[in-house]
C-alpha positions as CSV (number, residue, x, y, z in Angstrom):
1,M,113.0,80.1,108.7
2,A,113.9,77.0,106.6
3,A,113.5,78.9,103.3
4,F,116.4,81.1,104.3
5,D,118.7,78.2,105.3
6,T,121.1,79.0,102.4
7,F,121.2,82.7,103.2
8,S,123.8,84.3,105.4
9,R,122.6,86.5,108.2
10,E,124.6,89.7,108.5
11,R,124.5,92.9,110.5
12,V,125.8,95.8,108.5
13,S,127.2,98.7,110.6
14,V,126.0,102.1,109.4
15,S,126.5,105.6,110.9
16,I,123.2,105.5,112.8
17,G,122.9,101.8,113.8
18,E,122.9,98.4,112.0
19,V,121.0,97.0,109.1
20,F,120.1,93.3,109.3
21,V,120.3,91.5,106.0
22,R,119.9,88.0,104.6
23,R,122.1,87.3,101.6
24,A,122.5,84.6,99.0
25,G,123.1,84.0,95.3
26,T,125.4,85.4,92.6
27,G,125.1,87.9,89.8
28,P,123.5,91.3,89.8
29,V,122.2,92.5,93.1
30,V,118.6,92.8,94.1
31,L,117.6,94.6,97.4
32,L,114.3,93.4,98.8
33,L,112.4,95.7,101.2
34,H,109.4,94.5,103.2
35,G,106.2,96.3,104.3
36,F,104.4,96.8,107.6
37,P,104.3,95.1,110.1
38,E,106.7,92.6,108.5
39,T,110.4,91.9,108.3
40,S,112.7,90.4,105.7
41,V,111.0,87.1,106.4
42,A,108.2,88.3,104.1
43,W,110.4,87.4,101.2
44,R,111.0,83.7,102.2
45,R,108.8,82.3,99.4
46,I,110.5,84.4,96.6
47,A,114.0,85.1,97.7
48,P,115.4,81.5,97.2
49,D,114.1,81.4,93.6
50,L,115.5,84.9,92.8
51,A,118.9,83.8,94.3
52,K,119.2,81.3,91.5
53,T,119.7,84.2,89.1
54,F,120.7,87.2,91.2
55,T,122.5,88.1,94.4
56,V,119.6,88.7,96.7
57,I,119.8,90.9,99.8
58,A,116.6,90.9,101.9
59,A,116.9,93.7,104.5
60,D,115.0,94.6,107.6
61,L,114.0,98.3,107.1
62,P,115.9,100.7,109.3
63,G,114.5,100.4,112.8
64,Y,112.3,97.4,111.9
65,G,112.9,93.7,112.6
66,D,116.5,93.2,113.7
67,S,117.8,96.4,112.2
68,T,118.5,99.2,114.6
69,V,118.6,103.0,114.5
70,T,120.0,105.4,117.0
71,D,118.4,108.6,118.3
72,A,120.4,110.5,115.6
73,A,118.3,108.9,112.9
74,I,115.0,110.2,114.3
75,E,114.6,113.9,113.6
76,N,112.0,115.6,115.9
77,G,110.3,112.3,116.5
78,R,110.2,111.4,112.8
79,L,112.0,108.9,110.6
80,S,111.4,109.9,106.9
81,K,111.6,107.6,103.9
82,R,114.5,109.7,102.7
83,R,116.4,109.0,105.9
84,M,115.7,105.3,105.7
85,A,116.7,105.2,102.0
86,D,120.0,106.9,102.8
87,V,120.7,104.3,105.5
88,L,120.1,101.5,103.1
89,V,122.4,103.1,100.5
90,E,125.0,103.4,103.1
91,A,124.6,99.7,104.0
92,M,125.0,98.7,100.4
93,T,128.1,100.8,100.1
94,T,129.5,99.1,103.2
95,L,128.8,95.8,101.5
96,G,130.8,96.9,98.5
97,I,127.8,97.1,96.2
98,T,127.7,100.1,93.8
99,T,124.5,99.4,91.8
100,F,121.5,97.3,92.4
101,A,117.8,96.8,91.7
102,V,115.3,97.4,94.5
103,V,112.0,95.7,95.0
104,G,109.7,96.9,97.8
105,H,106.3,96.0,99.1
106,D,104.0,98.4,101.0
107,R,106.1,100.7,103.2
108,G,109.2,99.2,101.7
109,A,108.0,100.3,98.3
110,R,107.8,103.8,99.5
111,V,111.4,103.6,100.8
112,A,112.3,102.0,97.4
113,Y,111.0,104.8,95.2
114,R,112.4,107.5,97.5
115,L,115.8,105.7,97.3
116,T,115.5,105.6,93.5
117,L,114.6,109.3,93.2
118,D,117.4,110.4,95.5
119,H,120.1,108.0,94.3
120,P,119.4,107.4,90.6
121,A,123.0,106.4,89.9
122,R,122.8,103.5,92.3
123,V,119.6,101.9,91.1
124,S,119.3,99.7,87.9
125,A,115.5,98.9,88.3
126,I,112.7,99.2,90.8
127,G,109.7,97.0,91.5
128,V,106.8,98.4,93.6
129,L,104.3,96.0,95.0
130,D,100.7,97.0,95.9
131,V,101.4,100.7,96.4
132,I,101.3,104.1,94.7
133,P,103.2,107.2,95.8
134,I,102.2,108.8,99.1
135,L,101.4,112.1,97.4
136,D,98.9,110.5,95.0
137,M,97.3,108.7,97.8
138,A,96.9,111.9,99.8
139,E,95.4,113.8,96.9
140,G,93.0,111.0,95.9
141,M,91.9,110.0,99.4
142,T,88.3,108.9,99.8
143,Y,86.3,107.9,102.9
144,E,86.4,104.2,101.9
145,A,90.1,104.3,101.3
146,A,90.7,106.1,104.6
147,R,88.6,103.5,106.4
148,Q,90.7,100.7,104.9
149,M,93.9,102.6,105.9
150,G,92.8,103.5,109.5
151,H,96.0,102.3,111.1
152,W,98.0,104.7,108.9
153,F,96.2,107.8,110.2
154,W,96.2,106.5,113.7
155,C,100.0,105.8,113.7
156,S,100.8,109.1,112.1
157,Q,99.3,111.1,115.0
158,P,101.9,113.7,116.3
159,S,102.4,111.8,119.6
160,T,103.9,108.6,120.9
161,V,100.4,107.4,122.1
162,P,99.9,104.9,119.3
163,E,103.2,103.1,119.8
164,I,102.7,103.1,123.6
165,L,99.3,101.5,123.1
166,V,100.7,98.9,120.7
167,G,103.3,98.1,123.3
168,H,100.5,97.0,125.7
169,D,99.6,94.1,123.3
170,P,101.9,93.9,120.3
171,D,100.7,90.3,119.6
172,L,97.1,91.5,119.2
173,Y,98.1,94.5,117.1
174,V,100.2,92.5,114.6
175,R,97.5,89.9,114.1
176,H,94.9,92.7,113.7
177,I,96.9,94.4,110.9
178,I,97.5,91.2,109.0
179,E,93.9,90.0,109.5
180,Q,92.6,93.4,108.4
181,W,94.2,92.7,105.0
182,D,92.9,89.1,104.9
183,G,96.4,87.9,105.3
184,A,96.2,85.5,108.2
185,Q,96.0,82.3,106.1
186,V,98.4,83.3,103.4
187,V,101.1,84.8,105.7
188,G,101.2,81.8,108.0
189,R,101.7,81.3,111.7
190,D,105.5,81.0,111.8
191,A,105.9,84.3,109.9
192,I,103.3,86.1,112.1
193,D,105.1,84.9,115.2
194,E,108.3,86.3,113.9
195,Y,106.7,89.7,113.2
196,I,105.3,89.6,116.7
197,R,108.7,88.9,118.2
198,C,110.1,92.0,116.6
199,M,107.1,94.2,117.4
200,R,107.5,93.3,121.1
201,K,110.8,95.2,121.1
202,P,110.4,98.8,122.3
203,E,113.0,100.1,119.9
204,V,111.0,98.7,116.9
205,R,107.8,100.3,118.1
206,R,109.7,103.6,118.5
207,A,111.0,103.4,115.0
208,M,107.6,102.4,113.7
209,G,105.9,105.4,115.3
210,A,108.6,107.7,114.0
211,E,108.3,106.4,110.5
212,Y,104.5,106.9,110.4
213,R,104.8,110.3,112.0
214,A,107.1,111.4,109.1
215,D,104.2,111.4,106.7
216,Q,104.3,115.2,106.3
217,L,108.0,115.1,105.6
218,D,107.4,112.3,103.0
219,L,104.7,114.3,101.4
220,A,106.9,117.4,101.3
221,H,109.7,115.4,99.6
222,D,107.2,114.1,97.0
223,R,105.9,117.6,96.4
224,A,109.4,119.0,95.9
225,D,110.1,116.3,93.3
226,R,106.9,117.0,91.4
227,T,107.6,120.7,91.4
228,A,111.2,120.1,90.1
229,D,109.9,117.4,87.7
230,R,112.4,114.9,89.1
231,R,111.5,111.4,87.8
232,I,112.5,107.8,88.2
233,V,114.8,107.2,85.2
234,C,115.3,103.4,85.5
235,P,112.7,100.8,84.5
236,L,109.8,100.4,87.0
237,L,107.6,97.4,87.4
238,A,104.3,97.9,89.3
239,V,102.4,94.9,90.6
240,W,99.3,95.2,92.7
241,A,96.3,93.2,94.1
242,Q,93.4,93.2,91.6
243,G,90.5,95.0,93.2
244,G,92.6,96.1,96.1
245,L,93.5,99.4,97.8
246,A,95.8,100.7,95.0
247,E,93.0,100.6,92.5
248,R,90.8,102.8,94.7
249,F,93.1,105.7,93.5
250,G,92.8,105.0,89.8
251,D,95.0,103.0,87.3
252,P,98.3,102.3,89.1
253,I,100.2,102.2,85.8
254,A,98.9,105.6,84.9
255,I,99.8,106.9,88.3
256,W,103.3,105.6,88.2
257,R,103.8,107.0,84.7
258,K,103.5,110.5,86.3
259,W,106.7,109.6,88.2
260,A,108.7,107.3,85.9
261,D,109.7,107.2,82.3
262,D,109.6,103.4,81.8
263,V,106.7,101.7,83.5
264,G,105.1,98.3,83.1
265,G,103.2,95.8,85.1
266,H,99.7,94.6,86.0
267,A,97.5,93.3,88.7
268,L,97.6,89.8,90.3
269,T,94.6,87.9,91.5
270,A,95.8,88.0,95.1
271,G,95.5,90.0,98.3
272,H,97.8,92.7,99.7
273,F,100.5,90.2,100.7
274,L,101.5,89.4,97.2
275,M,104.8,87.7,98.0
276,E,103.0,85.3,100.4
277,E,100.0,84.5,98.4
278,S,101.3,84.5,94.8
279,P,105.0,83.9,95.0
280,Q,105.3,81.9,91.7
281,E,103.3,84.4,89.7
282,L,105.3,87.3,91.2
283,T,108.6,85.6,90.6
284,A,107.7,85.0,87.0
285,L,107.2,88.7,86.6
286,L,110.3,89.8,88.5
287,V,112.9,87.6,87.0
288,P,112.6,88.7,83.3
289,F,112.0,92.3,84.3
290,L,115.2,92.4,86.4
291,A,117.3,90.5,83.9
292,Q,116.3,92.8,81.1
293,A,116.9,95.9,83.3
294,F,120.4,94.7,84.3
295,D,121.3,94.1,80.7
296,R,120.2,97.6,79.8
297,A,122.0,99.1,82.7
298,R,125.3,97.4,81.6
299,A,124.8,98.8,78.1
300,G,124.2,102.4,79.1
301,P,125.8,105.2,81.2
302,R,124.8,105.8,84.8
303,L,123.2,109.1,85.9
304,Q,124.6,111.2,88.7
305,S,122.3,111.9,91.6
306,L,119.9,114.8,91.1
307,R,119.2,115.3,94.8
308,T,119.8,118.7,96.1
309,T,120.5,119.5,99.8
């Protein structure tokens, strides 16, 4: 991808595989996490502009894209957001990065907020794009929302049948998911071809299935946090598609305020793939938010992790 020409391509060894990252820029570090069925390529229209101000690391989620996970990462056929977050924190430690901001879209946003809850001392700020916490989605589910999220319920079935069937025609499946969210035109053929290349890999489909099958684990982790009143203590920016899925569950700002102390943001006139459709508008929101959050983080003490084992 030409947009990433100035970015290095690195494979970071972790205890259960490798995390593939693209890195460029100087200054405070921002970790970018993509959604489904994408890879770090999803950030190509935003990452170069962010790299003018920050050190940008766009990662393929553990098991997705060109990242890999071993059997040890998948517990009883499941790859939880907690496990994925721990892998990414390990990768950042290997890169010598102590604190960073994290911005995630879709599934990547779920990994991002889990990472922030479990490792508060590592995260200076979090951005969540077109998503609300999984527990709030589960509790507020309606027929229309479920219909729009059909692939989620199908992929989370307690068997490997969905990933096996995807393997029979991964090209069709990737195009179907992107077209379902009206993203074919905004995402572009080159990026879609890249996502198809990765979905053709059996190990990616294996990780995909394990990640979706972990929904009950993810819900349990969210419920435990709610019970313990564990909250996101760094600044949180929520951005979502106006009139999209997130709004079916209520006011996203109000929902995120149940989880975080410092919440801002608003809707964009765009579809689900915000980074692809409205990169300039999204960058205009992210840059000042991240800059202010980093300034605040430098001025105040870091918290120790509240996670219990």
